VOBA-1610 file (N, C-alpha, C; in pm, whole numbers, padded with zeros to 5 digits, always signed):
BEGIN
Met-07389-01209-06081Met-07276-01299-06051Met-07292-01356-05911Ser-07283-01485-05899Ser-07300-01550-05769Ser-07169-01555-05693Leu-07177-01599-05566Leu-07055-01613-05487Leu-06962-01716-05548Ser-07019-01826-05603Ser-06933-01928-05665Ser-06864-01870-05787Asp-06936-01787-05864Asp-06874-01720-05978Asp-06759-01632-05933Thr-06777-01567-05818Thr-06672-01480-05766Thr-06547-01560-05734Arg-06565-01676-05673Arg-06449-01759-05641Arg-06380-01806-05769Val-06458-01839-05872Val-06399-01877-06000Val-06321-01761-06058Trp-06379-01641-06050Trp-06310-01521-06101Trp-06176-01503-06033Arg-06172-01525-05903Arg-06046-01511-05831Arg-05944-01614-05879Lys-05993-01736-05899Lys-05902-01843-05940Lys-05849-01819-06081Glu-05941-01781-06172Glu-05901-01760-06311Glu-05807-01641-06326Arg-05828-01541-06243Arg-05743-01422-06252Arg-05615-01436-06172Gly-05603-01545-06100Gly-05481-01567-06024Gly-05469-01479-05901Leu-05583-01437-05844Leu-05579-01350-05727Leu-05566-01437-05602Arg-05446-01446-05549Arg-05424-01530-05432Arg-05449-01456-05302Gln-05450-01322-05309Gln-05477-01242-05190Gln-05598-01155-05216Lys-05666-01117-05108Lys-05782-01031-05123Lys-05740-00896-05178Pro-05795-00853-05291Pro-05752-00726-05349Pro-05801-00607-05269Glu-05732-00493-05285Glu-05779-00370-05223Glu-05901-00322-05299Gly-06003-00285-05229Gly-06122-00237-05297Gly-06234-00207-05201Ile-06347-00166-05255Ile-06462-00129-05174Ile-06587-00189-05234Leu-06674-00240-05148Leu-06804-00287-05191Leu-06907-00177-05168Phe-06972-00130-05274Phe-07078-00031-05263Phe-07212-00104-05258Tyr-07297-00061-05169Tyr-07426-00129-05151Tyr-07538-00027-05139Ser-07647-00050-05210Ser-07768+00030-05194Ser-07884-00043-05261Pro-07999-00048-05195Pro-08116-00109-05258Pro-08188-00012-05352Asn-08137+00110-05361Asn-08200+00212-05444Asn-08150+00198-05588Pro-08235+00159-05683Pro-08189+00138-05821Pro-08135+00265-05887Ile-08187+00380-05849Ile-08137+00506-05907Ile-07992+00528-05866Val-07964+00502-05737Val-07827+00519-05688Val-07734+00421-05758Leu-07780+00296-05774Leu-07696+00195-05839Leu-07670+00230-05985Ala-07771+00284-06053Ala-07753+00323-06193Ala-07653+00437-06204Lys-07662+00532-06113Lys-07569+00645-06117Lys-07427+00599-06084Leu-07415+00506-05989Leu-07283+00454-05956Leu-07224+00381-06076Lys-07305+00302-06145Lys-07256+00231-06262Lys-07205+00330-06366Gly-07277+00441-06383Gly-07232+00543-06477Gly-07099+00604-06436Val-07083+00629-06307Val-06957+00685-06257Val-06842+00588-06280Leu-06867+00460-06254Leu-06763+00359-06273Leu-06723+00348-06420His-06822+00353-06509His-06792+00350-06653His-06710+00472-06693Phe-06745+00587-06636Phe-06674+00711-06668Phe-06526+00700-06634His-06496+00633-06522His-06356+00618-06480His-06292+00493-06541Gly-06366+00420-06621Gly-06310+00301-06684Gly-06278+00190-06587Leu-06355+00179-06480Leu-06327+00081-06376Leu-06409-00046-06397Val-06346-00160-06374Val-06412-00289-06382Val-06472-00319-06246Tyr-06594-00371-06245Tyr-06658-00402-06118Tyr-06724-00538-06123Leu-06747-00593-06004Leu-06820-00718-05988Leu-06952-00689-05920Glu-07049-00780-05936Glu-07176-00771-05865Glu-07197-00902-05788Pro-07120-00924-05681Pro-07120-01053-05613Pro-07246-01079-05531Leu-07319-00974-05495Leu-07441-00989-05417Leu-07545-00893-05472Pro-07671-00917-05444Pro-07774-00824-05492Pro-07749-00682-05443Asn-07769-00587-05533Asn-07759-00444-05499Asn-07618-00402-05459Thr-07517-00471-05511Thr-07380-00435-05475Thr-07293-00422-05599Phe-07191-00338-05586Phe-07082-00330-05683Phe-06953-00340-05605Phe-06864-00428-05648Phe-06731-00433-05587Phe-06630-00378-05686Val-06546-00284-05637Val-06448-00218-05722Val-06311-00235-05659Ala-06216-00288-05733Ala-06078-00298-05689Ala-05999-00189-05761Ala-05950-00093-05686Ala-05878+00019-05747Ala-05796+00090-05642Glu-05709+00180-05686Glu-05631+00261-05594Glu-05724+00350-05513Thr-05687+00380-05389Thr-05774+00460-05303Thr-05797+00600-05360Ser-05699+00654-05430Ser-05718+00789-05488Ser-05829+00786-05592Val-05834+00679-05671Val-05941+00665-05771Val-06075+00643-05703Leu-06075+00558-05599Leu-06198+00532-05526Leu-06252+00659-05462Gly-06160+00743-05416Gly-06202+00870-05357Gly-06277+00955-05458Arg-06227+00961-05579Arg-06295+01040-05683Arg-06430+00979-05718Val-06436+00845-05719Val-06562+00777-05748Val-06667+00813-05643Val-06628+00801-05516Val-06722+00828-05407Val-06769+00973-05411Glu-06674+01067-05432Glu-06711+01208-05438Glu-06805+01235-05554Gln-06775+01175-05669Gln-06860+01198-05785Gln-06998+01137-05765Leu-07004+01020-05702Leu-07133+00959-05672Leu-07213+01048-05578Arg-07149+01096-05476Arg-07218+01182-05379Arg-07270+01309-05447Asp-07186+01368-05532Asp-07226+01491-05600Asp-07338+01468-05700Ser-07350+01345-05750Ser-07453+01317-05850Ser-07591+01295-05788Leu-07594+01277-05656Leu-07720+01252-05588Leu-07778+01381-05533Ser-07908+01390-05532Ser-07972+01503-05465Ser-07957+01484-05315Ala-07979+01592-05240Ala-07965+01583-05095Ala-08059+01478-05037Ser-08181+01472-05090Ser-08277+01374-05038Ser-08234+01232-05071Gln-08177+01211-05192Gln-08131+01078-05229Gln-08014+01036-05141Tyr-07924+01129-05115Tyr-07807+01096-05033Tyr-07850+01061-04891Glu-07945+01137-04836Glu-07994+01107-04703Glu-08067+00972-04701Glu-08135+00940-04811Glu-08203+00811-04820Glu-08101+00697-04819Val-07991+00717-04892Val-07885+00616-04892Val-07830+00597-04752Arg-07804+00707-04683Arg-07751+00699-04547Arg-07848+00625-04456Arg-07977+00657-04469Arg-08076+00592-04384Arg-08085+00443-04413Val-08090+00409-04541Val-08102+00269-04581Val-07980+00189-04535Leu-07864+00249-04551Leu-07742+00177-04514Leu-07735+00152-04364Ser-07798+00239-04286Ser-07794+00222-04141Ser-07904+00129-04091Glu-08010+00110-04171Glu-08124+00034-04123Glu-08147-00099-04197Ser-08108-00106-04323Ser-08143-00223-04403Ser-08042-00336-04388Arg-08082-00451-04443Arg-07995-00568-04440Arg-07870-00543-04521Thr-07758-00589-04470Thr-07630-00582-04542Thr-07578-00724-04556Pro-07485-00747-04646Pro-07428-00882-04660Pro-07370-00932-04528Ser-07392-01057-04499Ser-07345-01115-04373Ser-07196-01145-04380Ala-07138-01167-04261Ala-06996-01201-04254Ala-06968-01332-04328Glu-07064-01426-04320Glu-07045-01553-04387Glu-07041-01535-04538Glu-07126-01449-04589Glu-07127-01422-04732Glu-06997-01355-04777Leu-06954-01261-04696Leu-06835-01186-04734Leu-06708-01268-04721Ala-06712-01373-04640Ala-06592-01453-04618Ala-06541-01518-04746Tyr-06630-01538-04843Tyr-06591-01606-04966Tyr-06573-01509-05084Ala-06587-01382-05059Ala-06579-01286-05169Ala-06457-01196-05151Pro-06394-01155-05261Pro-06273-01070-05252Pro-06310-00925-05229Met-06366-00897-05109Met-06415-00762-05085Met-06436-00741-04936Tyr-06465-00620-04898Tyr-06512-00592-04764Tyr-06625-00491-04775Phe-06711-00486-04674Phe-06828-00400-04681Phe-06811-00280-04589Glu-06850-00164-04636Glu-06853-00044-04554Glu-06976+00037-04589Lys-07034+00105-04490Lys-07141+00198-04517Lys-07085+00316-04595Leu-07172+00388-04663Leu-07126+00495-04751Leu-07046+00600-04674Asp-07095+00642-04556Asp-07022+00741-04478Asp-06884+00688-04437Asn-06879+00559-04402Asn-06751+00501-04363Asn-06658+00487-04483Val-06716+00461-04600Val-06635+00457-04721Val-06566+00592-04741Leu-06642+00699-04727Leu-06585+00833-04740Leu-06471+00852-04640Ala-06495+00811-04517Ala-06393+00828-04413Ala-06270+00744-04441Leu-06291+00619-04481Leu-06177+00531-04505Leu-06092+00580-04622Val-06159+00625-04727Val-06084+00672-04844Val-06001+00794-04810His-06060+00884-04731His-05993+01011-04706His-05915+01015-04574Ser-05920+00907-04495Ser-05858+00913-04363Ser-05751+00807-04340Arg-05709+00736-04445Arg-05605+00635-04427Arg-05476+00697-04372Trp-05452+00822-04408Trp-05332+00891-04359Trp-05333+00900-04206Leu-05454+00912-04145Leu-05462+00923-03999Leu-05417+00793-03933Val-05461+00680-03985Val-05421+00551-03929Val-05269+00537-03933Lys-05209+00580-04044Lys-05063+00572-04058Lys-04995+00663-03956Gln-05049+00783-03935Gln-04987+00875-03840Gln-04997+00822-03698Leu-05109+00759-03665Leu-05124+00703-03531Leu-05026+00588-03510Ala-05006+00509-03614Ala-04917+00393-03603Ala-04772+00435-03588Thr-04737+00552-03638Thr-04597+00596-03637Thr-04572+00712-03539Asp-04673+00743-03457Asp-04660+00855-03362Asp-04611+00982-03432Ala-04674+01012-03545Ala-04628+01125-03626Ala-04708+01253-03601Leu-04795+01253-03499Leu-04872+01372-03469Leu-04781+01480-03409Ser-04815+01604-03436Ser-04740+01715-03376Ser-04829+01787-03276Ile-04768+01866-03190Ile-04840+01934-03083Ile-04808+02083-03088Ala-04914+02164-03075Ala-04897+02308-03058Ala-04937+02341-02914Phe-04854+02419-02845Phe-04877+02451-02704Phe-04932+02593-02692Gln-05043+02607-02620Gln-05100+02740-02595Gln-05104+02766-02445Pro-05043+02877-02400Pro-05032+02904-02257Pro-05164+02936-02189Leu-05172+02897-02061Leu-05276+02942-01970Leu-05207+03035-01872Val-05257+03156-01860Val-05194+03258-01775Val-05277+03281-01650Ala-05212+03277-01535Ala-05281+03303-01408Ala-05305+03453-01395Val-05428+03489-01363Val-05463+03631-01352Val-05390+03696-01236Asp-05379+03627-01122Asp-05322+03690-01003Asp-05171+03712-01011Thr-05100+03621-01081Thr-04954+03634-01088Thr-04905+03682-01225Gln-04995+03686-01322Gln-04962+03727-01459Gln-04851+03641-01521Thr-04849+03515-01485Thr-04747+03424-01539Thr-04813+03302-01603Cys-04739+03240-01693Cys-04786+03117-01755Cys-04768+03002-01656Val-04876+02929-01630Val-04869+02819-01534Val-04892+02684-01600Ala-04944+02686-01723Ala-04973+02560-01791Ala-04985+02587-01940Cys-04986+02478-02018Cys-05008+02489-02162Cys-05109+02382-02205Glu-05205+02421-02287Glu-05292+02322-02347Glu-05221+02262-02467Cys-05228+02130-02480Cys-05162+02059-02588Cys-05262+02036-02701Leu-05245+02108-02810Leu-05337+02103-02924Leu-05277+02014-03032Val-05344+01902-03061Val-05289+01805-03154Val-05308+01852-03299Arg-05209+01822-03382Arg-05212+01858-03524Arg-05167+01737-03606Gly-05231+01719-03721Gly-05192+01613-03812Gly-05134+01670-03940Asp-05092+01582-04028Asp-05035+01624-04155Asp-05082+01528-04264Gln-05158+01581-04359Gln-05210+01500-04468Gln-05145+01544-04598Gly-05038+01475-04633Gly-04969+01508-04757Gly-04913+01649-04758Gly-04863+01694-04643Gly-04807+01828-04635Gly-04908+01935-04598Ile-05035+01898-04584Ile-05139+01992-04548Ile-05171+01975-04399Pro-05158+02082-04318Pro-05188+02070-04175Pro-05336+02036-04151Val-05360+01951-04053Val-05496+01910-04017Val-05517+01941-03869Gly-05623+02016-03839Gly-05651+02056-03702Gly-05719+01948-03620Ala-05736+01978-03491Ala-05790+01880-03397Ala-05933+01839-03432Glu-06014+01933-03477Glu-06154+01900-03506Glu-06165+01795-03616Ser-06087+01813-03723Ser-06089+01715-03832Ser-06032+01581-03787Leu-05928+01585-03705Leu-05870+01462-03653Leu-05972+01384-03571Leu-06044+01454-03483Leu-06143+01389-03398Leu-06257+01331-03480Ser-06300+01405-03581Ser-06410+01359-03665Ser-06372+01231-03739Ser-06253+01230-03799Ser-06207+01112-03872Ser-06187+00994-03778Ala-06128+01021-03661Ala-06103+00914-03565Ala-06233+00852-03515Arg-06336+00935-03498Arg-06464+00885-03449Arg-06528+00790-03551Ile-06524+00829-03679Ile-06584+00746-03783Ile-06504+00617-03802Leu-06373+00626-03790Leu-06289+00509-03807Leu-06285+00420-03682Gly-06341+00472-03572Gly-06341+00394-03449Gly-06208+00390-03378Val-06128+00497-03392Val-05995+00498-03329Val-05978+00620-03238Ser-06088+00666-03176Ser-06078+00783-03087Ser-05982+00757-02972His-05989+00636-02916His-05901+00600-02806His-05755+00604-02850Glu-05728+00547-02968Glu-05592+00546-03021Glu-05543+00688-03048Leu-05633+00775-03094Leu-05595+00915-03119Leu-05558+00984-02988Asp-05640+00962-02885Asp-05609+01021-02754Asp-05470+00983-02708His-05441+00853-02708His-05313+00808-02653His-05196+00848-02742Ser-05216+00849-02872Ser-05109+00895-02960Ser-05082+01043-02939Ala-05188+01120-02920Ala-05173+01263-02893Ala-05105+01285-02758Trp-05143+01206-02656Trp-05079+01218-02526Trp-04930+01186-02535Arg-04898+01079-02607Arg-04758+01041-02621Arg-04677+01153-02686Ser-04734+01210-02793Ser-04665+01320-02861Ser-04653+01441-02771Ala-04758+01470-02694Ala-04756+01586-02605Ala-04652+01571-02496Leu-04644+01452-02436Leu-04546+01431-02329Leu-04403+01434-02383Lys-04386+01376-02501Lys-04253+01373-02562Lys-04207+01514-02599Gln-04298+01591-02662Gln-04261+01725-02707Gln-04269+01829-02596Gly-04339+01794-02485Gly-04356+01891-02377Gly-04274+01861-02253Gln-04178+01770-02264Gln-04096+01734-02147Gln-04028+01856-02085Thr-03971+01941-02168Thr-03898+02058-02115Thr-03993+02154-02045Leu-04118+02162-02092Leu-04216+02250-02027Leu-04248+02199-01888Val-04267+02068-01875Val-04295+02009-01744Val-04176+02027-01651Gln-04057+02008-01705Gln-03936+02023-01624Gln-03919+02166-01573Ser-03976+02262-01646Ser-03968+02402-01602Ser-04081+02438-01505Gly-04166+02340-01473Gly-04270+02361-01373Gly-04410+02382-01427Leu-04427+02374-01559Leu-04558+02397-01617Leu-04640+02267-01619Asp-04772+02282-01610Asp-04861+02169-01626Asp-04903+02158-01773Leu-04947+02038-01811Leu-04994+02016-01948Leu-05141+01976-01944Phe-05224+02045-02023Phe-05364+02010-02038Phe-05377+01920-02161Leu-05424+01797-02139Leu-05438+01700-02247Leu-05585+01675-02276Asn-05625+01687-02400Asn-05764+01663-02436Asn-05799+01516-02422Phe-05919+01491-02374Phe-05962+01356-02339Phe-06103+01336-02393Thr-06121+01239-02483Thr-06252+01211-02541Thr-06326+01112-02452Pro-06443+01150-02398Pro-06513+01062-02303Pro-06541+00922-02355Ser-06568+00908-02485Ser-06599+00776-02540Ser-06483+00679-02526Ser-06362+00731-02501Ser-06247+00643-02486Ser-06259+00551-02365Val-06336+00592-02265Val-06345+00510-02144Val-06417+00379-02170Tyr-06486+00368-02283Tyr-06556+00243-02314Tyr-06467+00144-02386Asp-06345+00185-02422Asp-06251+00095-02485Asp-06194+00003-02378Pro-06197-00130-02401Pro-06148-00223-02298Pro-06001-00207-02264Gln-05924-00145-02354Gln-05782-00126-02326Gln-05755+00000-02245Phe-05861+00080-02225Phe-05840+00207-02155Phe-05826+00182-02006Asn-05715+00222-01947Asn-05698+00209-01803Asn-05585+00299-01757Ile-05587+00328-01629Ile-05490+00420-01570Ile-05349+00364-01576Gln-05335+00231-01572Gln-05202+00172-01574Gln-05130+00203-01705Lys-05204+00201-01815Lys-05145+00233-01945Lys-05095+00377-01947Thr-05174+00466-01888Thr-05134+00607-01882Thr-05013+00625-01792Lys-05011+00557-01678Lys-04897+00566-01587Lys-04770+00514-01655His-04784+00405-01731His-04669+00351-01803His-04617+00453-01904Leu-04709+00521-01971Leu-04670+00623-02069Leu-04596+00737-02001Cys-04645+00780-01885Cys-04578+00888-01811Cys-04437+00845-01769His-04427+00722-01720His-04296+00670-01678His-04201+00663-01797Glu-04253+00617-01910Glu-04171+00605-02031Glu-04119+00741-02077Met-04202+00845-02063Met-04165+00978-02110Met-04098+01063-02001Gly-04087+01009-01880Gly-04022+01082-01773Gly-04100+01203-01725Val-04234+01192-01724Val-04321+01302-01682Val-04405+01257-01563Asp-04404+01336-01456Asp-04485+01306-01339Asp-04631+01332-01371Ile-04717+01235-01342Ile-04858+01247-01376Ile-04925+01363-01303Ser-04865+01409-01193Ser-04922+01521-01118Ser-04916+01651-01197His-04839+01654-01305His-04831+01773-01390His-04931+01767-01506Leu-05018+01667-01506Leu-05111+01651-01616Leu-05253+01685-01574Val-05322+01755-01662Val-05464+01788-01644Val-05537+01730-01764Phe-05628+01635-01740Phe-05701+01571-01849Phe-05830+01650-01874Glu-05838+01705-01992Glu-05944+01797-02028Glu-06056+01722-02102Val-06168+01703-02036Val-06279+01627-02092Val-06350+01710-02198Thr-06345+01664-02322Thr-06411+01732-02432Thr-06543+01663-02464Glu-06634+01736-02524Glu-06763+01681-02567Glu-06835+01613-02451Ala-06835+01676-02335Ala-06897+01615-02217Ala-07047+01593-02236Glu-07108+01674-02324Glu-07252+01660-02342Glu-07290+01529-02410Lys-07189+01457-02467Lys-07216+01332-02537Lys-07186+01209-02451Val-07162+01230-02323Val-07130+01118-02234Val-07250+01024-02224Arg-07228+00894-02249Arg-07336+00797-02245Arg-07359+00744-02103Asp-07251+00726-02029Asp-07262+00670-01894Asp-07174+00753-01801Leu-07238+00845-01731Leu-07165+00938-01646Leu-07095+00866-01532Asp-07154+00757-01483Asp-07094+00683-01372Asp-06959+00623-01412Val-06953+00570-01535Val-06827+00513-01584Val-06721+00621-01596Leu-06758+00733-01656Leu-06663+00843-01672Leu-06616+00894-01536Arg-06709+00908-01441Arg-06673+00957-01308Arg-06574+00862-01240Ala-06597+00732-01254Ala-06509+00633-01192Ala-06368+00641-01251Val-06359+00655-01384Val-06228+00666-01449Val-06157+00793-01404Met-06231+00902-01397Met-06171+01029-01355Met-06119+01019-01210Gln-06191+00948-01126Gln-06146+00930-00989Gln-06017+00850-00982Glu-06003+00751-01071Glu-05878+00676-01076Glu-05760+00767-01112Tyr-05783+00855-01206Tyr-05676+00947-01246Tyr-05643+01044-01131Arg-05745+01091-01064Arg-05722+01181-00952Arg-05643+01111-00841Ala-05675+00986-00816Ala-05608+00911-00711Ala-05458+00898-00738Glu-05419+00905-00864Glu-05277+00895-00900Glu-05210+01032-00906Gly-05286+01139-00879Gly-05227+01272-00874Gly-05260+01363-00991Ala-05326+01309-01094Ala-05365+01392-01208Ala-05486+01477-01170Arg-05515+01577-01252Arg-05632+01661-01231Arg-05722+01657-01354Ile-05844+01706-01335Ile-05946+01698-01439Ile-05999+01837-01471Ala-06017+01863-01600Ala-06080+01988-01644Ala-06201+01953-01730Leu-06305+02033-01720Leu-06425+02017-01802Leu-06425+02127-01906Asp-06422+02089-02033Asp-06409+02186-02142Asp-06545+02240-02185Asp-06542+02359-02247Asp-06660+02418-02312Asp-06779+02431-02218Leu-06756+02470-02093Leu-06868+02488-02002Leu-06956+02603-02051Gly-07086+02580-02048Gly-07180+02681-02095Gly-07226+02657-02237Ser-07165+02556-02305Ser-07202+02529-02444Ser-07337+02460-02454Gly-07385+02404-02343Gly-07515+02336-02343Gly-07559+02311-02201Tyr-07688+02283-02185Tyr-07744+02261-02052Tyr-07678+02144-01982Ser-07653+02035-02058Ser-07596+01916-01997Ser-07454+01940-01947Ser-07379+02026-02016Ser-07242+02052-01973Ser-07241+02122-01837Ile-07341+02205-01810Ile-07349+02272-01680Ile-07386+02171-01571Leu-07475+02076-01605Leu-07509+01972-01508Leu-07386+01890-01470His-07296+01866-01566His-07176+01787-01539His-07081+01858-01443Leu-07098+01989-01426Leu-07014+02064-01333Leu-07028+02006-01193Ala-07150+01978-01150Ala-07173+01920-01017Ala-07148+01770-01016Asp-07179+01702-01128Asp-07165+01557-01132Asp-07020+01511-01128Leu-06934+01580-01203Leu-06795+01537-01215Leu-06702+01609-01117Arg-06743+01726-01069Arg-06661+01806-00977Arg-06515+01814-01026Pro-06492+01871-01143Pro-06356+01879-01196Pro-06272+01978-01115Asp-06143+01977-01138Asp-06054+02073-01072Asp-06058+02208-01144Tyr-06085+02203-01275Tyr-06094+02324-01357Tyr-06217+02315-01445Val-06273+02429-01478Val-06370+02438-01587Val-06319+02542-01686Lys-06342+02516-01814Lys-06301+02608-01918Lys-06426+02665-01983Leu-06444+02795-01969Leu-06561+02861-02026Leu-06552+02856-02178Asp-06661+02819-02242Asp-06666+02805-02387Asp-06619+02934-02454Gln-06519+02920-02542Gln-06462+03038-02608Gln-06564+03111-02694Arg-06666+03039-02742Arg-06770+03105-02822Arg-06855+03198-02736Leu-06859+03172-02606Leu-06930+03260-02514Leu-06842+03375-02467Val-06714+03346-02444Val-06624+03447-02388Val-06591+03556-02489His-06553+03516-02610His-06510+03615-02709His-06627+03707-02746Gly-06606+03836-02721Gly-06707+03937-02753Gly-06815+03952-02648Ala-06805+03880-02536Ala-06910+03885-02434Ala-06915+04020-02362Trp-06809+04098-02370Trp-06805+04227-02302Trp-06914+04322-02352Gln-06965+04296-02473Gln-07069+04382-02529Gln-07206+04313-02531Asp-07220+04207-02451Asp-07344+04130-02448Asp-07385+04109-02303Glu-07487+04180-02259Glu-07529+04176-02119Glu-07572+04036-02077Leu-07638+03964-02166Leu-07685+03829-02133Leu-07569+03736-02102Arg-07466+03738-02189Arg-07350+03651-02165Arg-07273+03694-02041Leu-07271+03825-02015Leu-07204+03875-01895Leu-07267+03817-01770Val-07399+03821-01762Val-07471+03768-01646Val-07451+03617-01635Leu-07463+03547-01748Leu-07450+03401-01748Leu-07312+03357-01702Leu-07206+03416-01759Leu-07070+03372-01727Leu-07030+03411-01585Lys-07083+03523-01537Lys-07058+03560-01397Lys-07119+03456-01304Ala-07241+03413-01336Ala-07309+03315-01252Ala-07237+03180-01254Ile-07191+03138-01372Ile-07120+03011-01384Ile-06989+03016-01305Thr-06918+03127-01318Thr-06790+03142-01246Thr-06812+03139-01095Lys-06914+03208-01050Lys-06944+03211-00906Lys-06978+03071-00857Ala-07060+02998-00933Ala-07097+02862-00893Ala-06975+02771-00887Ala-06887+02784-00985Ala-06765+02702-00987Ala-06679+02730-00865His-06662+02857-00831His-06580+02893-00716His-06640+02840-00585Glu-06772+02840-00576Glu-06837+02787-00455Glu-06815+02637-00442Leu-06785+02571-00555Leu-06754+02428-00555Leu-06604+02403-00552Asn-06526+02508-00526Asn-06379+02500-00523Asn-06320+02455-00656Ile-06380+02501-00763Ile-06333+02471-00897Ile-06277+02598-00959Arg-06156+02589-01014Arg-06094+02706-01076Arg-06142+02723-01221Val-06149+02848-01263Val-06213+02882-01390Val-06110+02935-01490Val-06114+02878-01612Val-06030+02922-01723Val-06120+02986-01828Ala-06089+03109-01866Ala-06162+03177-01974Ala-06086+03156-02104Glu-06148+03081-02197Glu-06088+03060-02329Glu-06140+03166-02425Gly-06076+03175-02541Gly-06125+03265-02644Gly-06096+03411-02617Val-05990+03439-02538Val-05951+03577-02509Val-05869+03629-02627Glu-05934+03698-02717Glu-05868+03739-02842Glu-05845+03890-02853Thr-05903+03965-02761Thr-05886+04111-02765Thr-05864+04164-02623Glu-05825+04289-02614Glu-05809+04352-02483Glu-05942+04353-02407Asp-06051+04379-02478Asp-06183+04380-02412Asp-06219+04242-02358Asp-06183+04136-02432Asp-06207+04000-02383Asp-06130+03976-02254Leu-06007+04025-02248Leu-05924+04005-02130Leu-05982+04080-02010Arg-06021+04204-02031Arg-06080+04282-01922Arg-06210+04216-01873Phe-06289+04166-01966Phe-06414+04098-01931Phe-06386+03974-01847Ser-06287+03895-01887Ser-06255+03771-01816Ser-06212+03799-01673Val-06137+03904-01654Val-06096+03942-01518Val-06217+03991-01438Glu-06305+04066-01505Glu-06424+04121-01438Glu-06515+04011-01384Ile-06531+03903-01458Ile-06622+03796-01413Ile-06557+03704-01310Gly-06425+03721-01288Gly-06358+03644-01184Gly-06283+03521-01230Ala-06251+03512-01359Ala-06174+03397-01408Ala-06038+03390-01339Asp-05995+03269-01309Asp-05864+03249-01245Asp-05751+03245-01347Phe-05782+03194-01468Phe-05682+03181-01574Phe-05743+03229-01705Val-05658+03277-01793Val-05703+03323-01924Val-05620+03257-02032Gln-05684+03234-02146Gln-05618+03165-02257Gln-05676+03218-02388Gly-05591+03247-02484Gly-05640+03295-02612Gly-05535+03369-02691Tyr-05569+03406-02814Tyr-05473+03467-02905Tyr-05418+03599-02854Phe-05495+03673-02773Phe-05445+03802-02725Phe-05326+03783-02632Leu-05320+03667-02566Leu-05207+03638-02477Leu-05094+03569-02553Ala-05126+03469-02631Ala-05026+03397-02710Ala-05096+03299-02802Arg-05045+03286-02923Arg-05097+03187-03017Arg-05025+03054-02997Pro-05090+02945-03031Pro-05026+02814-03015Pro-04898+02805-03097Ala-04798+02738-03041Ala-04669+02722-03109Ala-04606+02590-03066Gln-04502+02548-03137Gln-04438+02419-03108Gln-04364+02419-02976Ser-04330+02535-02924Ser-04278+02548-02789Ser-04357+02659-02722Ala-04357+02662-02590Ala-04439+02761-02520Ala-04402+02902-02565Pro-04492+02973-02631Pro-04459+03108-02680Pro-04460+03210-02567Pro-04389+03319-02583Pro-04391+03424-02480Pro-04528+03490-02472Ile-04565+03536-02353Ile-04693+03602-02333Ile-04682+03747-02384Ser-04786+03793-02447Ser-04790+03930-02499Ser-04762+04031-02388Thr-04671+04124-02415Thr-04640+04227-02316Thr-04761+04316-02289Asp-04844+04339-02391Asp-04966+04418-02371Asp-05060+04348-02276Ala-05074+04217-02291Ala-05162+04141-02204Ala-05112+04144-02059Ile-04981+04128-02041Ile-04923+04131-01907Ile-04946+04268-01843Arg-04925+04374-01922Arg-04943+04511-01870Arg-05088+04534-01824Ile-05183+04488-01903Ile-05324+04506-01868Ile-05360+04426-01744Leu-05310+04303-01735Leu-05337+04221-01616Leu-05279+04286-01491Glu-05158+04339-01502Glu-05097+04406-01387Glu-05179+04526-01343Gln-05228+04603-01440Gln-05312+04719-01409Gln-05440+04678-01338Leu-05506+04576-01391Leu-05633+04532-01334Leu-05614+04475-01194Cys-05508+04400-01174Cys-05481+04345-01041Cys-05447+04455-00941His-05374+04555-00986His-05338+04670-00898His-05464+04745-00859Gln-05553+04768-00957Gln-05677+04838-00929Gln-05764+04761-00830Ala-05768+04631-00845Ala-05847+04548-00756Ala-05791+04550-00614Ala-05658+04552-00601Ala-05594+04550-00471Ala-05611+04683-00397Ser-05624+04792-00473Ser-05633+04925-00413Ser-05776+04962-00373Arg-05873+04878-00407Arg-06012+04908-00372Arg-06040+04882-00223
//
């Protein structure tokens, strides 16, 4: 079917608006044959407006089943071949698509779009929720801040931060996710700030490349929510994926100039993250929870985390030990010199700042007393 045939089809069918649907594309005849079989199985009508393409107009729930069934019908090597071809080969041009009732997406993006439309809706309506997890100061045994952990809701099913970030990255809305999460955190955490606590907000480095990203927008958000920016700590996640460290450093300096502080997350998770310790000079570093939890029984991790903590302190950077899930984890974190501790043994994330475990407070008091008496 040619493009002119497609326009005739639209006219004859009375389609005055572009229908909802997906254009599937692959130069692999085996993949196309299997897709045709899947479409026949679901009783779906399709067009072939361009070579090696099928256009399907259907409800997203049906399209989701089609895509899943297509993926399951391919061997791992075939699926990887499709991914490679879609990323490297010619695709229909914008001019070609302008006259056809369809839009083009790569297979991975099709999967994301079908299964992640709920995220776009939540971002548009500020419907994200926040769970607050306390950071406890070792020296005073009190909660001084809370990390704001974003949560989504997909048809009544809770969605964690990792899935949210993954979907946002594929959909190209990481920046929008950050700001929507910040807005929700400031709105839901106003009382915490008013009581003197700081808020740690996760910050995706790729957001700095968005032309709309700027400190003025963040300041406006703080003013709108009645929160002083000096109570905010922007926690840089996935630092090892930073493309342009100079750009990120410049943005972080702008935030610092307005009174905010910076934390570097998951320190020790990779060689590059340790290099960023000196490059970015954050106010806080958060030791990777995968290293902290259970490290008390691992001599190698003990030596490594002690060295990282010492280096951070020499740079006047305060250290947060994440992943404190047991009494032994807590004792280990104090032993290596962490300034703050965070984890399930102290308190689990909750919609309001949860109370700190009495057992954790008792152990911290004991350890601090022992240290003072030496």
